[in-house]
Structure formats: C-alpha cells, structure tokens
C-alpha positions, 0 to 999 in steps of 0.5 A: 607809312610806318606807324611809328613815323611822326614826321615825313617831309619829302619836300616834293612841292617845289612851290609855295611856302609849306612842306607837307608832312605825309605822316598821320600827324600832319606836322607841316613845315613853313618855309621861313626867311628866304628858304627856297625850293631847289633840286633835291636828292629826289625831286625837289628839296630846300636850300637853306643858309643864313636866315633861312629855315623851316619851322614845324609848330609844336605837337605832342607827336614830336615829343620823344621820351624813350626812343628817337630816330631822325634821318634826312638827305643833306648836301652841306656846301661848306663850313661856317665857323659854327655848328650847323643845326639840322633838325632840332626840337626846341629853341636852345639847349634845354629839357626836351631838346633833340638835334641832328646836326650835319656839322658839329665839330667836324662831323655828324652828331645826334645831341639830346639834352636830357641824357647824361653829361658824357653823352652830350657831344661825344657821338660824332660821326665823320664829316659830310661837308663836301658838297655831295648828298649824304643820308644821315641818321641819328638814332637813340633806342633808350640805351645807345646813340647811333650815327649812320652816314649813307646807311653805314654805322659810323659811331655808337655811344652808350647813353641810357636815360629818359627824355623830357618834353618841351612846347617849342617848335621843331626847327629845320636848318637852324637853332631856334630861328636865330643861328647855327644855320645850315649852309646847304640843302636838305631833303626827305626828312623823317622822324620816328 
C-alpha cells in the first residue's frame, strides 16, 4: 500500500454493512439507506441511488491541505437532472470541502471549495454517463487540477492555493446524506 494513501475501499466484502479500508488509517465506510452489494468492476462493488450512500467518519487523515488525488471505478446508469456527488468530504459547499463528481454539468469534475473562484466548476472532463465502467481520477498538486478518464488526461486547469479542513464525514454517493445522489455503482475507491 502506498504510504500516501489515506483511504482504500476495494469493496470486496459482498456482505454486511461495512466496506473495510485497507489503508493504515482504517477509514471504514458504513453502508447507509439501502446501499447494497452488487457486481463491481472487480469482484463486488456497491449499488447506490436515491437515499443510498456510504459514510466514513471524520478523520484527520482525510484532511487534504496541499495536494489531493481521488480515484474510483464508476458505472453511471443515467442522468438524474442533478449533479451526482461521488466522493465528498463535507456536507455542503464550505471550507475544507472536496468532491469528485462523476456527473456534473455533463462531465466529471474535481471540485474544491478553497481554491480561487475561477477554479470552482471549470475543470470538467467528458461524460461517463453511459452505463459502462469508467476509471475516474481527480487530482490537485497545489497548482493544477487534473481530470483523468480511463487513465487518460482529459482536462487540466491552473488552480494554485491551499485547502482548509473540516470536521465533517466523507460521503460516497451523495452530498451530505441528503441529495445529489449517484445513479449507479462504485468500486475501488482510493484517496491519496
């Protein structure tokens, strides 16, 4: 396991109500609502949908301040008429929030609250709303946001700054347990 990894959910349990984190930080995710195990990209994954998500308790290990990489496999079954929040630290648009969205305005977006205004919603990669598995990555190295779809760079945007922290949980498949539901499946989540 890469020592910079703060979360790795392979989603291979295929039973129970907890997805185990294999990083040294043990940031396990609880299945909420009617989130359920389903075939994943590799072994099992989790089926999400309205009211169904995973939640990881707040941990200092999930506070990213000068760099961030989030990646996962997603299979998005269709648009919902709203943005779909994939992996979000924080319950709303507030300091310390970061979010990898598999569907935002027709594409994939890494959104970070604390960066300059021009960086908020501008680094959008191509759409993955096609009922196929895609490997999506959002990365920020302190200077540039980068979006990768299926391991190919699709968008970069200069965004220099520093991130704050928050004491909110990490939500998978929604915004704050109350909206922006992911319509589909997720597997192999990693945060560095």
